[in-house]
C-alpha positions in Angstrom: -115.4 33.9 0.4 -114.5 30.5 -0.9 -111.4 30.3 -0.8 -111.5 31.8 3.0 -114.3 29.0 4.0 -112.5 26.1 1.7 -109.3 27.4 4.1 -111.6 27.0 7.4 -113.5 24.3 6.4 -109.6 22.0 5.7 -108.5 23.8 9.5 -111.9 22.3 11.2 -112.2 18.8 9.2 -108.8 18.3 7.7 -108.7 15.2 5.2 -111.1 12.4 6.9 -109.8 9.0 5.4 -113.7 7.3 4.6 -115.0 10.9 2.8 -115.1 10.7 -0.9 -111.9 12.7 -1.8 -111.3 14.0 -6.0 -107.8 13.0 -5.7 -108.3 9.5 -4.8 -110.7 9.2 -7.9 -108.0 11.0 -9.9 -105.8 8.1 -8.3 -107.7 5.6 -9.7 -108.3 6.7 -13.2 -104.3 7.1 -13.2 -103.8 3.6 -12.1 -106.6 2.5 -14.4 -105.0 4.2 -18.1 -101.7 2.8 -16.7 -102.8 -0.6 -17.1 -104.1 0.0 -20.2 -101.5 2.6 -21.5 -98.7 1.2 -20.7 -96.6 -1.0 -23.0 -94.8 -3.9 -23.2 -91.0 -4.1 -22.4 -89.8 -3.8 -25.9 -91.3 -0.4 -26.3 -89.2 2.4 -27.8 -88.3 5.7 -25.3 -90.1 7.5 -27.8 -93.3 5.3 -27.7 -93.2 5.2 -23.7 -93.1 8.8 -23.9 -96.3 9.6 -26.5 -98.3 7.1 -24.4 -98.1 8.7 -21.0 -98.6 11.7 -22.7 -101.8 10.3 -23.8 -102.6 9.5 -20.0 -101.9 13.2 -19.1 -104.3 14.3 -21.6 -106.6 11.9 -20.9 -106.6 12.6 -16.9 -106.9 16.1 -17.4 -110.0 15.8 -20.0 -111.8 13.2 -17.9 -110.9 15.1 -14.5 -112.0 18.4 -16.1 -115.4 17.3 -17.6 -116.4 15.6 -14.9 -116.3 18.6 -12.5 -118.1 20.7 -15.4 -120.8 17.9 -15.5 -121.1 17.7 -11.5 -121.4 21.5 -11.9 -123.7 21.9 -14.6 -125.9 19.0 -12.7 -126.1 20.7 -9.6 -126.7 24.4 -11.0 -130.0 22.9 -12.9 -131.0 22.1 -9.1 -130.5 25.0 -7.7 -127.4 27.6 -7.5 -126.6 26.9 -3.6 -126.1 23.7 -4.8 -123.3 24.8 -6.9 -122.1 26.5 -4.4 -121.9 23.9 -1.8 -120.3 21.4 -4.1 -117.8 24.0 -5.4 -116.5 25.2 -1.9 -116.1 21.1 -1.3 -114.1 20.7 -4.3 -111.8 23.7 -2.9 -111.6 22.3 0.6 -110.2 19.1 -0.9 -107.6 20.9 -2.4 -106.1 22.5 0.6 -104.1 19.9 3.1 -102.7 22.6 5.9 -104.1 20.2 8.4 -103.6 17.3 7.3 -99.5 17.9 7.1 -99.9 19.6 10.7 -101.2 16.1 11.8 -98.8 13.6 10.0 -95.9 15.3 11.0 -96.7 16.0 14.8 -98.1 12.4 14.9 -94.8 11.3 13.9 -93.2 14.0 16.4 -95.2 12.4 19.3 -93.6 8.7 18.1 -90.0 10.4 18.1 -90.9 12.1 21.7 -91.9 8.6 22.9 -89.0 6.5 21.5 -91.1 4.3 18.9 -88.7 4.8 16.1 -91.0 1.8 14.3 -94.3 3.7 14.2 -92.2 6.6 13.3 -90.6 4.9 10.3 -94.1 3.4 9.1 -95.8 6.2 9.5 -93.7 8.8 7.5 -93.1 5.6 4.7 -96.8 7.0 3.9 -96.1 10.1 3.2 -92.4 9.8 1.3 -90.9 8.2 -1.6 -87.8 7.6 0.2 -86.9 4.0 2.1 -87.8 4.7 5.4 -86.7 0.9 7.2 -83.6 2.1 8.7 -84.0 5.9 9.5 -82.7 7.4 13.0 -84.4 10.0 15.0 -82.5 12.8 13.4 -83.1 11.2 9.2 -86.9 11.1 10.2 -87.0 14.2 11.3 -84.7 15.9 8.4 -87.7 13.5 6.3 -90.2 15.2 7.9 -89.4 18.7 7.6 -88.0 18.5 3.8 -92.0 17.2 3.1 -93.3 19.5 4.9 -91.6 22.6 3.2 -92.2 20.7 -0.1 -95.7 19.9 0.6 -96.3 23.6 1.7 -95.5 24.4 -1.8 -97.6 21.6 -3.6 -100.4 21.1 -1.0 -101.0 24.6 0.6 -99.9 27.2 -1.7 -100.2 25.9 -5.3 -103.5 24.7 -4.3 -104.5 28.1 -2.9 -102.8 29.8 -6.1 -105.3 28.4 -8.6 -108.2 28.8 -6.5 -107.1 32.8 -6.6 -106.9 32.3 -10.6 -109.5 30.1 -11.9 -111.5 28.9 -9.1 -112.3 25.3 -7.9 -112.1 23.8 -11.6 -108.8 25.2 -12.0 -107.1 24.0 -8.8 -108.4 20.2 -9.2 -106.8 20.1 -12.3 -103.7 21.4 -10.3 -104.3 18.4 -7.8 -104.6 16.4 -10.8 -101.4 17.4 -12.4 -99.4 17.0 -9.1 -101.0 13.5 -8.5 -99.7 12.2 -11.5 -96.7 13.9 -11.0 -96.1 11.7 -7.8 -97.6 8.4 -9.1 -95.7 8.4 -12.5 -93.3 11.1 -12.2 -90.3 9.2 -10.8 -86.9 9.0 -12.8 -86.5 5.1 -12.7 -86.5 2.6 -15.4 -90.4 2.1 -15.7 -91.2 6.1 -15.4 -88.3 8.3 -16.9 -89.8 8.5 -20.3 -93.4 7.2 -19.8 -93.9 10.0 -16.8 -91.8 12.7 -18.6 -94.8 14.8 -19.7 -96.7 14.6 -16.5 -93.3 16.0 -14.1 -92.8 18.7 -16.8 -95.8 19.7 -16.7 -95.7 19.7 -12.8 -92.5 21.7 -12.8 -94.5 24.6 -14.9 -97.2 24.3 -12.9 -95.7 24.2 -9.2 -92.9 27.1 -11.0 -94.6 30.3 -9.5 -96.5 28.8 -6.3 -92.6 27.6 -4.7 -91.5 31.2 -5.3 -94.2 32.5 -3.7 -93.5 29.9 -1.0 -90.4 31.0 -0.6 -91.3 34.1 0.4 -94.0 33.3 2.2 -91.8 31.3 4.5 -89.5 34.1 5.1 -92.5 36.5 6.1 -93.8 34.2 8.5 -90.3 33.3 9.9 -90.2 36.5 12.4 -94.1 35.8 13.1 -92.7 31.9 14.1 -89.8 32.7 16.1 -87.3 32.1 13.6 -84.7 33.7 11.6 -85.8 35.6 9.0 -83.0 37.2 7.7 -81.2 33.6 7.8 -83.9 32.1 5.8 -84.2 34.7 3.1 -79.8 34.5 3.0 -79.7 30.6 2.4 -83.0 30.7 -0.1 -81.2 33.4 -2.5 -77.8 31.4 -1.8 -79.5 27.5 -1.7 -82.5 27.7 -3.9 -81.2 26.1 -7.0 -79.1 23.4 -5.2 -82.2 21.2 -5.5 -82.8 18.7 -8.2 -86.4 19.9 -8.4 -86.5 23.4 -10.1 -89.0 24.1 -7.7 -88.7 22.1 -4.5 -84.9 24.0 -3.5 -87.2 26.9 -3.0 -89.4 26.5 0.4 -86.8 24.2 1.4 -84.0 25.9 1.9 -86.2 28.6 3.5 -87.0 26.4 6.0 -83.1 25.2 6.3 -82.1 28.6 6.9 -85.0 29.4 9.1 -84.0 26.9 11.1 -80.6 27.3 11.1 -79.7 23.6 9.9 -78.6 22.1 6.9 -81.4 19.7 4.6 -80.1 16.9 2.1 -77.7 14.5 1.9 -78.5 10.6 1.1 -81.6 9.4 0.8 -82.5 5.3 -0.7 -85.0 5.2 -2.8 -86.0 1.7 -5.1 -82.7 0.2 -3.3 -80.5 2.4 -4.4 -78.4 5.6 -2.4 -79.4 9.1 -4.1 -77.4 11.8 -2.7 -79.1 15.4 -3.0 -77.0 18.8 -2.4 -77.3 19.8 0.9 -79.3 23.4 1.7 -78.8 25.6 4.7 -75.8 26.2 7.0 -75.2 23.2 10.1 -75.3 25.9 12.9 -78.0 23.9 14.3 -78.3 19.8 14.4 -81.4 18.4 13.0 -83.6 17.4 16.2 -87.3 16.2 16.7 -88.4 19.1 18.0 -87.5 21.0 14.7 -90.6 19.3 13.3 -92.8 21.7 15.6 -90.8 24.9 14.2 -91.5 23.8 10.6 -94.9 23.0 11.3 -95.7 26.1 13.0 -93.5 27.6 10.5 -96.1 26.1 7.6 -99.0 27.1 9.4 -98.4 30.7 9.7 -97.4 31.2 5.9 -100.7 29.4 4.5 -102.9 31.9 7.1 -100.8 34.4 5.8 -101.5 33.9 2.4 -105.0 33.4 2.8 -105.2 37.0 4.5 -103.5 38.6 1.5 -105.6 36.8 -1.0 -109.2 37.7 1.0 -108.1 40.9 0.8 -106.9 40.8 -3.0 -110.0 39.9 -3.1 -112.1 42.2 -1.5 -109.7 45.0 -3.0 -110.8 43.6 -6.4 -114.7 43.4 -5.4 -115.1 46.9 -4.4 -112.5 48.2 -7.4 -114.8 46.8 -9.8 -118.2 47.8 -7.8 -116.9 51.1 -8.0 -115.7 51.1 -11.6 -119.5 50.5 -12.1 -120.9 53.0 -10.5 -118.9 55.7 -11.7 -119.4 54.6 -15.7 
């Protein structure tokens, strides 16, 4: 029941800004280790890579040791305290409500013709430059971010909760946080963050594909085009530079019957991303709401599926024990 409880807590509470959060602590750990391990400008690419690899190992080891230490401490006090702690950890890995709140806030700014506030809010959740984006470009950025983060912030944590409980889910969040902080392909991080970026690609390989299937399955329930979602996902899933992000993004593009991708500005440079989907409909702000509805429907379907599997596995295990 931990997965269901964690999901319901996320739906109820979201991500209160001032509450203690493991990912914020992990981010501070990464920043501290980067200051210690990042070498001078004259360092070789090989040294940059191995120092980045060391940072990755230390972050994962530190995260695992802290979680295990707290679990042992709370277990020694009372098993219910460890259960509460584990449920809290699990809850902090899921970001359904947060994704919904941020995206709908940007939609509200756009509906009120407050482009400046929409750009500012968008800058908090994307890496691209937002200063000169128009309404259509802001809407596209939100849709792409919700699609990609559906995999990273919803399906992957739930997947690892299912496989290994809160510890594995928190380790996944550590991997994902490292990628978001040092996984860029720029001069500073191209080699230093390479190991973290590669591990993130590996960790998201299965969840990204599950995400695409969930989005296709949720499309008809959300009033969107599941046939087009399936068609575009199969056709364009490998168009994205990321080996994983193209799966959910192409499925969303198909469900909305629109085209995602295109030019974005990163660190003052224009980056052209391959397009996904067919431009049957122009991108408009209403698609933000459609995307968030699709994301929430797909996440609920995944939780129901996992809880059903856990009940089935539990029933099978109990029946086997009785028979033998």
